ZAMI-870415 format. One line per 5 residues: for each residue x, y, z of C-alpha. Coordinates in Angstrom, 1 decimal, always signed. Each point is the difference from the previous one (the first is absolute). Example, Ala and Ser with C-alpha at 12.3 -4.5 7.8 and 13.67 -1.06 7.14 Angstrom:
BEGIN
+12.3 -4.5 +7.8  +1.4 +3.4 -0.7
//
This chain:
BEGIN
+0.0 -0.1 +0.0  +1.4 +3.4 -1.0  -0.4 +3.3 +2.0  -3.2 +1.6 -1.1  -2.6 +2.4 +1.2
-0.8 -0.4 +3.7  -3.7 +0.2 -0.2  -2.9 -0.9 -2.3  -2.1 +2.9 -1.2  -2.9 -2.2 +0.9
+1.0 -0.6 +3.5  -0.1 +3.4 +1.7  +2.7 -0.4 +2.7  +1.7 -3.0 -1.5  +3.3 -1.5 +1.0
+2.8 +2.4 +1.1  +3.4 +0.0 -1.8  +1.4 -1.8 +2.9  -2.4 -2.9 -0.6  +0.5 -0.2 -3.7
+2.3 -2.9 -1.0  +3.2 +1.1 -1.8  +1.2 -3.2 -1.7  -0.4 -3.6 -0.1  +2.8 -0.7 +2.4
-1.6 +2.3 +2.7  -3.6 -1.2 -0.3  +0.1 -2.8 +2.5  +1.8 +2.1 +2.7  -2.3 +2.9 -0.5
-3.1 -2.2 +0.2  +1.1 -1.4 +3.3  -0.5 +3.5 +1.6  -3.0 +1.2 -2.0  -3.2 -0.3 +2.1
-2.3 -2.6 -1.6  -3.1 +1.8 +1.2  +1.0 +3.2 -1.8  +0.8 -1.8 -3.2  -3.4 -1.8 +0.0
-1.7 +3.3 +0.8  +1.7 +1.5 -3.1  -1.2 -3.0 -2.1  -3.6 +0.5 +1.1  +0.1 +3.7 -0.5
+1.4 -0.3 -3.5  -2.5 -2.6 -1.0  -2.9 +2.2 +1.2  +1.3 +2.9 -2.0  +0.9 -2.0 -3.0
-3.6 -0.2 -1.3  -0.3 +3.7 -0.3  +3.6 +0.8 -1.1  +0.7 -2.9 -2.4  -3.2 -1.3 -1.4
+0.0 +2.3 -3.0  +3.4 -0.9 -1.2  -1.4 -2.2 -2.7  +2.2 -1.4 -2.9  -1.2 -1.9 -3.1
+1.0 -3.6 -0.2  +1.0 -1.6 -3.3  -3.0 -0.4 -2.4  -1.5 -3.5 +1.0  -0.5 -2.8 -2.4
-3.7 -0.2 +0.5  -2.3 +2.0 -2.3  -2.0 +3.0 +1.3  -3.0 -0.8 +2.1  -2.3 +1.3 +2.7
-2.2 -1.4 +2.7  +2.6 -2.8 +0.8  +0.7 -1.3 +3.4  +3.5 +0.0 +1.6  +1.6 -1.6 +2.9
+3.4 +0.0 +1.7  +1.5 -3.4 +0.9  +2.2 +1.4 +2.8  +3.4 -0.9 -1.5  +0.3 +2.8 -2.6
-2.3 -1.7 -2.5  -3.3 +1.4 -1.2  -3.0 -1.7 -1.7  -2.2 +1.8 -2.6  -3.3 -1.9 -0.6
-2.6 +0.4 -2.7  -1.4 +3.4 -1.1  -1.1 +1.4 -3.4  +2.0 +1.3 -2.8  -3.0 +2.1 -1.2
-1.2 -2.6 -2.5  -0.1 -3.3 +1.9  +0.3 -1.3 +3.6  +3.3 -1.6 +0.9  +0.7 -3.4 +1.3
+3.6 +0.6 +0.9  +2.5 -0.2 +2.9  +3.2 +2.0 -0.2  +2.7 -0.1 +2.8  +2.6 +2.6 +0.6
+3.2 -1.7 +1.0  +2.5 +1.1 +2.6  +2.2 +1.5 -2.8  -2.8 +2.2 -1.3  -1.0 -1.8 -3.1
-3.5 -1.5 -0.7  -0.8 -3.6 -0.7  -3.2 -1.2 -1.5  -1.2 -3.1 +1.8  -2.1 -2.9 -1.3
-3.7 +0.8 -0.8  -1.8 -0.3 +3.3  -3.1 -2.2 +0.5  -2.2 +3.0 +0.9  -1.8 +1.7 -2.9
+0.8 +3.4 -1.4  -1.2 +2.8 +2.2  +0.4 +3.6 +1.0  -0.8 +2.0 +3.2  +0.9 -2.9 +2.3
+1.6 +0.6 +3.4  +3.2 -1.6 +1.3  +1.6 -0.3 +3.3  +3.2 -1.5 +1.5  -0.3 -2.0 +3.1
+2.7 -0.2 +2.7  +0.8 -3.6 -1.2  +0.9 +1.4 -3.4  -3.1 -1.3 -1.7  -1.7 +2.4 -2.5
-3.8 -0.1 -0.3  -1.9 +1.2 -3.2  -3.6 +1.0 +1.1  -2.9 +0.5 -2.3  +0.3 +2.1 -3.1
-2.1 +0.6 -3.2  +0.1 -2.8 -2.7  +0.2 +0.4 -3.8  -3.8 -0.4 +0.0  -0.3 +3.2 +2.1
-1.2 -2.0 +2.9  +1.4 +0.2 +3.6  +1.7 -3.0 +1.4  -0.4 -1.9 +3.2  +3.4 -1.6 +0.2
+3.2 +0.1 +2.2  +3.2 -1.4 -1.5  +3.2 -0.6 +1.9  +3.7 -0.4 -0.9  +2.7 -1.1 +2.4
+2.9 -0.2 -2.4  +0.2 +3.6 -1.5  -2.6 -0.4 -2.6  +1.2 -3.2 -1.8  -2.9 -2.1 +1.1
-3.5 +0.9 +1.4  -2.8 -1.8 +1.8  -3.6 +1.1 +0.5  -1.1 +0.3 +3.6  -3.5 -1.2 +1.0
-2.8 +2.0 -1.6  -0.7 +2.9 +2.4  -3.5 +0.7 +1.2  +0.1 +3.7 -0.9  -1.5 +1.4 -3.2
+2.1 +0.2 -3.2  +1.8 +3.3 -0.1  +2.5 +2.1 -1.8  +1.7 +3.3 +1.1  -0.2 -1.1 +3.7
+2.2 +1.1 +2.8  +2.2 -2.6 +1.6  +2.6 +0.1 +2.8  +1.9 -2.3 +2.3  -0.2 +0.1 +3.7
+2.2 -1.5 +2.8  -0.1 -3.7 +0.2  -0.4 -0.4 -3.8  -3.7 +1.0 +0.1  -1.3 +1.6 -3.1
-2.9 +2.6 -0.4  -2.1 +0.3 -3.2  -2.1 +3.1 -0.2  -2.5 +1.5 -2.5  +0.4 -0.1 -3.7
-1.9 -0.2 -3.3  -2.4 -3.0 +0.0  -2.4 -1.7 -2.4  -2.2 +2.1 -2.2  +2.1 +3.0 +1.0
-1.2 +0.0 +3.6  +2.5 +1.6 +2.4  +0.7 -1.9 +3.2  +0.5 +1.3 +3.6  +0.9 -3.1 +1.9
+3.1 -1.2 +1.9  +1.2 -3.5 +0.0  +2.9 -1.6 +2.2  +1.9 -3.2 -0.3  +2.5 -1.1 +2.6
+0.8 -3.6 -1.3  +1.6 +0.7 -3.4  -3.3 +0.4 -1.9  -1.6 -3.3 +1.1  -2.8 +1.7 +1.7
-1.3 +3.6 +0.1  -2.1 +1.9 +2.5  -2.1 +3.0 -1.0  +0.5 +2.8 +2.5  -2.6 +2.6 +1.2
-1.4 +2.3 -2.6  +2.6 +2.9 -0.2  -1.0 +3.6 +0.5  +1.3 +0.8 -3.4  -2.3 -0.6 -2.9
+0.4 -2.0 -3.2  +3.0 +1.0 -2.1  +2.5 -1.2 -2.6  +3.5 +0.9 -1.0  +1.0 +0.8 +3.6
+3.4 -0.9 +1.4  +0.7 -1.7 +3.4  +3.2 -0.1 +2.0  +1.2 -1.0 +3.5  +2.3 +2.2 +2.0
+1.7 -0.7 +3.3  -1.8 +1.2 +3.1  -2.1 -1.3 +2.9  -0.3 -3.7 +0.8  -1.4 -1.2 -3.5
+1.4 +2.7 -2.3  -1.9 +2.8 -1.7  -2.0 -1.0 -3.1  -0.7 +3.1 -2.3  -2.5 -0.1 -2.9
+0.7 +2.9 -2.4  -2.0 +1.6 -2.7  -2.1 -1.8 -2.6  -3.2 +0.6 -1.9  -3.5 -0.2 +1.4
-3.1 -1.4 -1.9  -0.6 +3.5 -1.6  +3.5 -0.1 -1.5  +1.2 +2.8 +2.3  +3.7 -0.1 +1.1
+0.3 -0.2 +3.7  +2.4 +2.1 +2.2  -0.6 -2.4 +2.9  +2.4 -1.9 +2.3  -1.5 -2.6 +2.3
+2.0 -1.4 +2.8  -0.3 -3.3 +2.0  +1.9 -0.8 +3.1  -1.8 -3.3 +0.4  +1.0 -2.1 -3.1
-2.9 +1.2 -2.0  -2.7 -0.6 +2.6  -0.8 +3.6 +0.6  +0.8 +3.3 -1.9  +0.2 +3.6 +0.6
+0.3 +2.9 -2.5  +3.1 +2.2 -0.3  -1.6 +3.3 -0.9  +2.6 +1.9 -1.9  +0.0 +2.9 -2.5
+3.3 -0.8 -1.5  +0.1 -1.8 -3.3  -2.8 -0.1 -2.6  -2.1 -3.1 -0.7  +1.4 -2.8 -2.0
-0.3 -3.6 -1.1  +2.7 -2.3 -1.0  +2.6 +1.7 +2.3  +3.4 -1.5 +0.7  +0.2 -0.3 +3.8
+2.7 -1.8 +2.0  +1.8 +0.2 +3.4  +3.5 +1.4 +0.0  +1.6 -0.3 +3.4  -2.5 -1.9 +2.1
-1.9 +3.0 +1.5  +0.0 +2.1 -3.3  -1.6 -0.5 -3.4  -0.3 +1.6 -3.4  -2.9 +0.7 -2.4
+1.0 +0.4 -3.6  -2.2 +1.1 -3.0  -3.2 -1.6 -1.0  -3.2 +1.0 -1.9  -1.7 +3.1 +1.4
-3.0 +2.1 -0.8  -1.0 +0.0 -3.7  +2.2 -3.1 -0.5  +3.1 +2.2 +0.2  +3.3 -1.8 +0.4
+1.8 +1.3 +3.1  +3.8 +0.5 +0.7  -0.1 +1.1 +3.6  +1.8 -1.7 +3.0  -1.2 +0.1 +3.6
+1.8 -1.3 +3.0  -1.8 -1.3 +3.1  +1.3 -0.4 +3.5  -2.3 -2.3 +2.1  +1.7 +0.6 +3.3
-0.8 +3.7 -0.1  -3.8 -0.3 -0.4  -0.1 -0.8 -3.8  +1.7 +3.3 -1.1  +0.3 +0.5 -3.7
+2.7 +2.0 -1.8  +0.1 +0.6 -3.7  +3.4 -0.6 -1.6  +1.4 +1.2 -3.3  -1.5 -1.6 -3.1
+1.4 -3.1 -1.4  +2.7 +0.4 -2.6  -1.8 -2.1 -2.7  -3.4 +0.6 -1.7  -3.3 -0.5 +1.8
-1.3 -3.5 +0.0  -2.6 -2.2 +1.5  -0.5 -3.8 +0.3  +3.7 -0.4 +0.8  +1.3 -2.5 +2.6
+2.5 +0.6 +2.8  +2.0 -2.5 +2.0  +2.4 -0.1 +3.0  +3.5 -1.4 +0.0  +1.5 -0.9 +3.3
+2.9 +1.9 +1.6  +2.1 -1.1 +3.0  -2.4 +0.8 +2.7  -3.5 +0.6 -1.4  -1.9 -0.1 -3.2
+0.4 +3.1 -2.1  -1.5 +1.0 -3.4  +2.5 -0.1 -2.8  -1.8 -0.7 -3.3  -3.0 +1.5 -1.9
-1.1 -2.0 -3.0  -2.1 +1.8 -2.6  -0.6 +0.0 -3.8  +3.1 -1.4 -1.7  +2.5 +1.5 +2.4
+1.0 -0.2 +3.6  +1.3 +2.6 +2.4  +1.9 -0.8 +3.2  +0.8 +2.1 +3.2  +3.6 -0.6 +1.2
+0.3 -0.6 +3.7  +1.6 +2.7 +2.2  +3.8 -0.6 +0.1  +0.1 +1.4 +3.5  -2.6 -2.6 +1.2
+2.1 -2.8 -1.5  +3.2 +1.3 +1.5  -1.5 +0.3 +3.4  -1.5 -3.5 -0.1  +3.3 -1.4 -0.9
+1.8 +1.8 +2.7  -2.5 -1.3 +2.5  +0.5 -3.5 -1.3  +3.8 +0.3 +0.3  -0.3 +1.5 +3.5
-1.9 -3.0 +1.2  +2.3 -2.4 -1.7  +2.9 +1.6 +1.7  -1.6 -0.3 +3.4  -1.4 -3.5 -0.8
-3.5 +1.3 +1.2  -3.1 -0.7 -1.9  -2.6 +0.7 +2.7  -2.6 +0.9 -2.6  -0.3 -0.7 -3.7
+0.9 +2.8 -2.3  -1.4 -1.6 -3.2  -3.0 -2.0 -1.0  +1.3 -1.3 -3.3  +3.1 -1.8 -1.0
+2.9 +2.5 -0.4  +0.8 +0.8 -3.7  +3.3 -0.4 -1.6  +2.1 +3.2 +0.1  +3.0 +0.9 -2.2
+2.3 +3.0 +0.1  +0.3 +2.2 -3.0  +2.8 +2.6 -0.6  -1.2 +3.5 +0.8  -3.2 -1.2 +1.8
//
C-alpha cells in the first residue's frame, strides 16, 4: 500500500495521517496498534454514505451478446454471475436464458422448459436458487407458474402449481428464512389483483394473508430492507384499475400481514419502477412509467432508518427507460447493487474504493491478532489481484 490521502471524502472525519498505512512492510505493525472499533466505525460510516456519494457513478459495460429486449426478468446468483430471463424484443416473446459470467461476457444457455414469456418476476433465495414467477404468455394470457433453478439457469424444474390466480406484472420479494411474498399483478381478463400470498416451504404450499390496505394494482415493485425483527417490506408505485400511476409506498413490518401507508409528497407516481435495496437500510427508486405514459429518468434515495425519508438524486447518465431490471451483486460484507440491465446495454456502478480498502484493513487487522469474534463477510471472499498503479 502506498502513501495516499488520509481520509475519504465520503467519511467526514476519516482516518488521520498517523493511522494511514505507509507501505506493505509497515501494514502489520501499524494494524497491531490501530483500534479495531475505530476502523469498524469508519467502515460502517463509509458504507452508509456510499449510497449517496457513489451510486451515480455509472459506467457502461461492453455491449452484451443478447439482442435488445424489455420486460425481461433478471436475477443475481451471488457469485458475480447474473441471469437474464425471457422478455420481448418488440415482435415476439422470448424463451431465452442468458448468463453473465464472472469475466463479464454473456453465455446463452439451453432453451428452458418454461414457455416464452414477458413481465415475469424473479427472485434469488439465500440458498442461491432463482425463482421465475408468473408472467404473460405469447397468447397474451397471465401464467400461474413458478419455476426454479439451482444450477445457475442450466436446468429448471416447475414447483407445485400455486393456489393463487394466474398473474403477470406482480411484485415478489424474499423475506428472512427463504420465505417469498407474491403481491398483486395483472390477472385473467385484465383484472387487477390486490392479494398477498406467502410461502415458507420452498413453494410447496402457499397461504393467503389478510386483505391488504392497498387496493388492486399491477406493475408495482417490492423489496425487503433491513430493519425490525422481520425486515421491512416496501411495495412501491404501480397502476390502479383506472390506469393511473401511483405515487404510493406501502410498508409492512410483519412479513406482509399488515400494511401502513407512507404518505410522502416526494416523487411523482409511476409504474414499472426499478427499486432495490442498497446498503441494507437504504434503497433506490429509478425511472418508470409516469403520468401520460411518460418514461422517467429520475432517481430517488430512501433511508428506512430515518422515517422513510426520500431524497432526489441527479438524473441517470443514460436515456429514460422503463421495464428494465436491476440486480444485486455481493460485496465483502453485505449485498450491494452493482448492475442495471436494460435494452441492449448494461450499466454498472463501481464499488467505493475506500469501502473496499477499509474492509481489507479490518480483515488484516483481525488476521494479525488472530481474532474473529464476529463474522465480517456473508459470502465467500473473492479472489484479489494487485495491478500496477492501482
